[in-house]
SEGU-794476 format. One record per residue (C-alpha): y, x negated, z negated. Coordinates in steps of 0.5 Angstrom, whole numbers, plus 500, padded with zeros to 3 digits. Each point is the difference from the previous one (the first is absolute). Example, Ala and Ser with C-alpha at 12.3 -4.5 7.8 and 13.67 -1.06 7.14 Angstrom:
R     Y     X     Z
R   491   475   484
R   507   498   502
# end
This chain:
R     Y     X     Z
R   353   260   128
R   500   505   506
R   506   499   506
R   501   506   504
R   500   498   506
R   500   507   503
R   508   501   498
R   503   495   504
R   501   501   508
R   495   497   505
R   504   494   503
R   500   500   508
R   497   493   504
R   508   497   502
R   497   495   503
R   493   500   505
R   499   492   499
R   496   499   493
R   502   494   499
R   508   503   499
R   497   507   498
R   498   496   493
R   507   498   496
R   501   507   502
R   494   503   496
R   501   496   495
R   508   502   499
R   499   506   500
R   493   499   494
R   504   498   496
R   506   505   500
R   493   505   498
R   497   496   496
R   507   498   496
R   501   505   495
R   493   500   498
R   500   492   499
R   507   501   497
R   503   494   504
R   507   499   500
R   505   500   505
R   502   494   502
R   492   499   501
R   500   505   505
R   506   499   504
R   497   491   500
R   494   504   503
R   503   504   504
R   504   495   503
R   495   495   501
R   495   505   504
R   506   503   504
R   502   493   502
R   495   498   501
R   499   505   505
R   505   499   504
R   499   493   501
R   493   502   503
R   503   505   505
R   506   495   501
R   496   495   502
R   505   494   497
R   499   495   495
R   502   500   493
R   500   495   494
R   495   501   494
R   506   499   496
R   504   506   502
R   494   505   499
R   501   498   493
R   507   500   498
R   501   505   494
R   501   507   502
R   507   501   495
R   504   503   506
R   495   503   503
R   500   502   508
R   507   498   502
R   499   493   497
R   494   499   502
R   503   503   508
R   507   495   499
R   494   494   498
R   497   500   505
R   505   500   506
R   504   495   496
R   495   495   500
R   497   501   507
R   505   504   505
R   507   499   497
R   502   496   506
R   509   500   501
R   501   500   507
R   505   495   498
R   499   496   492
R   503   493   499
R   495   498   495
R   495   504   503
R   501   496   506
R   499   493   496
R   494   503   498
R   497   502   506
R   503   495   505
R   496   494   495
R   493   504   501
R   502   499   507
R   502   493   501
R   494   498   495
R   495   505   505
R   504   497   507
R   499   492   496
R   493   502   499
R   498   501   507
R   503   493   502
R   496   497   494
R   494   504   503
R   501   500   508
R   495   495   502
R   495   505   497
R   501   505   506
R   497   500   506
R   507   499   505
R   498   505   505
R   499   506   497
R   492   503   500
R   501   506   500
R   497   506   505
R   506   505   503
R   502   505   496
R   497   497   493
R   506   503   496
R   499   507   501
R   494   500   498
R   503   496   492
R   506   506   500
R   501   506   498
R   502   505   505
R   508   503   497
R   504   495   496
R   500   501   492
R   503   506   497
R   501   496   494
R   503   493   498
R   496   494   500
R   500   494   496
R   501   492   504
R   494   498   497
R   496   505   504
R   504   499   506
R   500   493   500
R   492   501   499
R   500   504   506
R   503   494   503
R   495   495   498
R   494   504   501
R   502   504   507
R   506   497   504
R   499   493   499
R   493   500   503
R   504   503   506
R   505   494   500
R   500   494   505
R   503   495   496
R   505   497   504
R   502   495   494
R   493   498   500
R   500   492   501
R   495   501   505
R   504   505   505
R   500   497   506
R   501   506   505
R   506   503   504
R   506   496   497
R   502   499   493
R   503   505   496
R   503   496   495
R   501   503   491
R   503   495   495
R   503   500   494
R   507   501   502
R   499   505   505
R   496   504   495
R   506   500   496
R   505   501   505
R   496   507   501
R   500   501   493
R   508   500   500
R   500   503   506
R   496   506   498
R   504   501   493
R   506   500   504
R   497   505   505
R   506   500   504
R   501   503   506
R   505   495   504
R   501   503   507
R   508   498   500
R   504   496   495
R   503   505   496
R   492   502   498
R   500   494   496
R   504   494   503
R   496   494   497
R   494   503   504
R   504   499   507
R   504   493   498
R   494   496   497
R   496   502   506
R   506   497   504
R   501   494   495
R   491   498   500
R   500   502   508
R   505   495   502
R   496   495   495
R   494   500   504
R   504   500   506
R   502   493   498
R   494   499   497
R   497   501   508
R   506   496   502
R   502   506   505
R   506   500   504
R   506   503   497
R   502   506   505
R   493   503   495
R   503   499   493
R   504   506   497
R   507   496   500
R   500   501   509
R   498   506   504
R   494   501   498
R   495   499   493
R   494   501   497
R   496   507   497
R   494   501   497
R   495   505   503
R   493   502   498
R   496   497   505
R   500   496   506
R   499   506   504
R   506   502   498
R   504   495   502
R   498   498   507
R   501   508   500
R   507   501   498
R   501   493   504
R   497   504   508
R   504   507   496
R   506   497   502
R   499   496   506
R   498   506   502
R   506   503   499
R   505   495   502
R   496   499   507
R   501   508   501
R   508   499   498
R   500   496   507
R   495   503   504
R   500   507   498
R   495   504   496
R   496   503   506
R   498   493   501
R   495   500   493
R   494   501   504
R   502   494   506
R   501   495   493
R   495   494   498
R   498   496   494
R   496   494   502
R   495   496   493
R   494   495   501
R   493   504   500
R   500   496   493
R   505   504   498
R   500   505   494
R   498   507   501
R   506   502   496
R   503   498   508
R   496   506   503
R   502   504   494
R   508   500   500
R   500   500   507
R   496   507   499
R   504   503   495
R   507   496   504
R   498   505   506
R   498   493   505
R   494   503   504
R   494   497   498
R   499   497   507
R   507   496   499
R   498   497   495
R   498   493   503
R   495   496   496
R   500   494   504
R   494   496   500
R   498   494   497
R   494   494   500
R   498   495   497
R   504   494   505
R   506   503   496
R   497   501   492
R   500   507   501
R   507   499   500
R   505   505   506
R   502   495   505
R   507   500   502
R   498   500   508
R   495   506   501
R   505   503   495
R   505   499   505
R   497   502   506
R   498   507   496
R   506   502   499
R   503   497   507
R   494   507   502
R   502   503   496
R   508   500   502
R   497   500   508
R   498   507   498
R   505   503   498
R   499   500   492
R   504   497   494
R   498   495   496
R   503   500   493
R   497   498   495
R   495   493   499
R   496   498   494
R   497   494   498
R   497   497   495
R   500   494   495
R   492   501   497
R   496   506   504
R   496   503   496
R   492   498   504
R   502   493   500
R   507   498   496
R   502   498   508
R   508   498   500
R   504   503   506
R   504   495   502
R   508   503   499
R   503   497   503
R   498   500   507
R   499   508   499
R   507   501   497
R   504   496   507
R   495   504   503
R   503   507   496
R   507   498   500
R   500   498   508
R   497   508   501
R   504   503   494
R   494   502   496
R   500   501   492
R   496   494   497
R   496   501   494
R   495   495   496
R   496   503   496
R   498   494   495
R   496   505   495
R   495   495   498
R   502   493   502
R   508   501   499
R   498   498   493
R   498   492   501
R   507   499   504
R   502   500   493
R   496   493   500
R   504   495   504
R   495   498   505
R   499   507   502
R   506   502   501
R   500   497   507
R   495   506   501
R   507   504   500
R   504   496   505
R   503   505   505
R   501   505   495
R   507   499   502
R   500   505   505
R   497   505   497
R   503   507   499
R   495   502   494
R   495   495   496
R   496   502   495
R   495   498   494
R   495   503   494
R   501   497   494
R   495   504   498
R   495   497   502
R   501   493   499
R   506   499   497
R   497   502   491
R   505   507   501
R   495   506   499
R   500   505   506
R   504   503   503
R   505   495   502
R   502   499   507
R   506   497   503
R   504   501   505
R   506   497   503
R   504   501   506
R   505   498   504
R   505   505   501
R   499   505   494
R   504   505   504
R   495   502   504
R   495   502   495
R   506   503   496
R   501   505   506
R   494   502   503
R   497   501   493
R   505   502   496
R   502   508   498
R   506   502   496
R   499   507   495
R   505   504   497
R   496   498   494
R   499   493   501
R   508   499   501
R   503   495   495
R   507   496   500
R   497   494   500
R   496   501   506
R   505   504   504
R   505   494   500
R   495   495   501
R   500   496   495
R   492   500   498
R   493   499   504
R   496   506   500
R   493   498   501
R   499   507   502
R   502   499   507
R   495   494   500
R   494   503   500
R   496   506   501
R   499   504   494
R   506   502   495
R   498   498   493
R   498   493   499
R   497   496   494
R   505   494   496
R   495   495   503
R   504   494   500
R   498   499   492
R   493   497   501
R   502   496   507
R   506   497   495
R   496   499   495
R   495   496   504
R   505   496   502
R   503   498   494
R   494   500   495
R   497   496   505
R   505   495   504
R   500   498   508
R   496   493   497
R   493   505   497
R   501   505   506
R   499   494   505
R   495   497   496
R   495   506   499
R   501   501   508
R   497   493   501
R   495   501   495
R   497   506   504
R   501   496   507
R   496   494   497
R   494   504   497
R   500   503   507
R   499   493   503
R   495   499   496
R   497   506   501
R   500   498   508
R   498   493   498
R   494   504   498
R   498   505   505
R   501   493   505
R   495   495   496
R   494   505   502
R   498   501   506
R   498   507   500
R   508   503   501
R   505   498   505
R   507   499   498
R   504   498   506
R   506   498   501
R   506   499   505
R   505   495   499
R   507   500   502
R   503   493   502
R   507   500   504
R   498   502   507
R   493   499   500
R   494   504   495
R   494   497   498
R   494   504   500
R   493   499   496
R   494   503   503
R   494   499   496
R   494   502   504
R   493   501   497
R   494   496   502
R   497   506   504
R   505   501   503
R   501   493   504
R   502   499   506
R   495   498   505
R   505   499   506
R   506   497   502
R   507   505   498
R   503   499   506
R   505   506   500
R   503   501   493
R   503   505   499
R   501   502   493
R   497   506   501
R   494   498   503
R   499   495   493
R   501   506   496
R   494   504   504
R   496   494   498
R   502   498   493
R   501   507   497
R   507   497   498
R   506   503   495
R   505   496   498
R   503   504   493
R   506   494   497
R   500   500   493
R   508   500   499
R   501   503   493
R   495   502   495
R   495   504   505
R   493   497   502
R   498   504   506
R   492   497   502
R   493   504   502
R   493   498   499
R   498   497   506
R   495   504   504
R   493   497   503
R   501   498   508
R   497   506   503
R   504   506   495
R   502   506   504
R   505   501   497
R   503   493   499
R   499   500   492
R   504   508   499
R   495   503   496
R   498   493   496
R   507   500   497
R   500   507   499
R   494   500   496
R   502   494   496
R   507   503   498
R   496   506   497
R   496   495   496
R   504   496   498
R   505   507   498
R   494   503   497
R   499   495   494
R   506   503   498
R   502   492   497
R   505   499   507
R   503   505   504
R   502   497   508
R   503   504   505
R   498   500   509
R   504   499   506
R   499   499   508
R   503   495   503
R   498   500   508
R   494   504   499
R   497   496   495
R   499   503   493
R   503   494   494
R   500   501   494
R   507   499   496
R   501   496   493
R   508   500   497
R   500   497   494
R   507   503   496
R   497   503   494
R   504   498   494
R   494   499   495
R   496   496   506
R   498   492   498
R   496   495   504
R   493   502   496
R   502   508   503
R   500   496   507
R   494   496   499
R   496   507   497
R   502   503   506
R   498   495   505
R   492   500   496
R   500   507   502
R   501   499   507
R   494   495   499
R   496   504   497
R   501   506   503
R   500   497   508
R   493   502   502
R   501   494   507
R   497   495   496
R   499   495   506
R   503   494   500
R   504   500   507
R   502   493   503
R   506   500   505
R   504   496   505
R   507   499   499
R   504   500   505
R   508   499   501
R   505   503   505
R   507   499   501
R   504   505   504
R   504   496   506
R   506   502   504
R   501   499   507
R   507   497   501
R   503   503   507
R   499   495   506
R   491   501   499
R   495   502   503
R   501   506   494
R   506   505   500
R   505   498   495
R   499   502   492
R   492   502   502
R   495   498   494
R   494   498   500
R   495   496   495
R   497   494   501
R   495   498   495
R   502   494   496
R   494   498   497
R   497   500   492
R   502   499   492
R   495   493   500
R   502   501   492
R   495   508   500
R   493   499   499
R   499   504   507
R   498   497   507
R   505   499   505
R   501   500   507
R   503   495   505
R   504   500   505
R   499   498   507
R   507   502   503
R   506   504   496
R   504   498   506
R   503   509   501
R   499   502   507
R   499   507   505
R   495   503   497
R   497   496   495
R   505   498   495
R   493   499   495
R   497   494   502
R   492   499   501
R   497   499   492
R   494   497   498
R   497   501   494
R   501   494   494
R   495   496   497
# end
């Protein structure tokens, strides 16, 4: 049999690639030889259709299951098209059964992520711009399967994630996740309401009022901050939003009294340890940057805001014709969890008619425990109080709680009433509209997750959760303190006196009597840092050699980088009194004692300063001299008390303890 190929037209090369040209050529070849070979039409159709789909898949770069290519072609090309779309692409905007199927897959993926969480490096190890090299330049024209998307999450997204929920995460402050919080987020996403006013979803507004009153009672906040009074609580996105709306309300309140033209004279005060959101709030509210007063703190007050220094700063501002209007205090500063003296600061704010804001974003959670409630003493004077349940309270981000003493101040400052939002309930003031308590209009149903956390865990379990983290932090502090290469120095408060324990390396042994015993002089010799561990944050540093030019700052930065590069843990740093400090905060839900021990071993392994250092321990007592002596009333100094004989340190004997002018520290001699 002879086949006359000349009877068939020449086929143009439609595919430049040989790989793609092959299936099309095969299809054409079948069409040419079919009459000569007496092939049935069904066979021709099958070969051609398979060749067509093979070439289409190659050209698109999409994956397809082999079983789909082997289906029977009884229904022709249109059937094949529908099967392809039906298997991979047909995900409806909302369908209950498809939601059930895909949500199960997503929950399984997330559960597996948590199951394998410790296998990932805590701090992402990728380089900037890594993801742009892995993803296409344009969004897909056609839908893709969830399996393909999750595969990309696994291979491309997770390597670029820093794992905040890892048990080895000890940086910044925690951002808690929990089963209850996750379920609440799912429910909120399922309803997907935008509850800016009561009428848009009454349950969203009313549940928020109820759960914030629950939290206020757990924290023993004053009655005027609860909803039955003139105040109440509202959920903001972050503490930055909370201080912004509080400062905005305070600004408008004072301008009503002194006139809008007085804006350039307004002054806001906080400590230099206050969160940076204070400065940003001033910028947004139009307070001049130079009028955002960040009052300097030091180790003598544990880096808390000194009432005496603040009072002096306010007096200077008033004398200069400025108008102090806002005071922000902190319970648990970001650098060292310092606690400002709320009672004293509240009195100053009241005397000077300042809006008194309390930022307890981190440490507020601990105050549900009776033994830590003392740090909120003085909250009675607060005009606004804030804490973040998304930090240390098992509530997924974001959920920042703000209570105000007078809700009308917020509403008058932030309210808008466009025609398209008017409704009967709002017009007759029967309800609360939280759109008037915040910057944006829209708001999520965030109270659901907090409600579920409170109900599924309960107060006692939440208290145990907080206490366990504090216990673990204390354990880490003990491990650091037992290693002579590291420095953990604490200032412990006892009524009107302070005991300061100073660790003095032998390399800095005192070779002559100390006569002028000011604290600053002692600090110059000992390279002292004073960082108390109050909640679940341990601040410490590696001790430098005695001749280190930068007091160990580079040494500690190098240690930080070395520890984080292991991928096993992640910590952060701060600077206090010019010293580079390592911050180790315990707060991840999965962290247990074995993770603390492992973390400490990493520090030991990465420490290059391995020299054993012996110490002399000095104990000073802050002395207050009464009127009638040869010192000024209420002046203070430090007298050397002695050393702790229970510790295996060399000590110091005291020749003279009697304070006198110019010699509040007696002469010292080395003990054997």
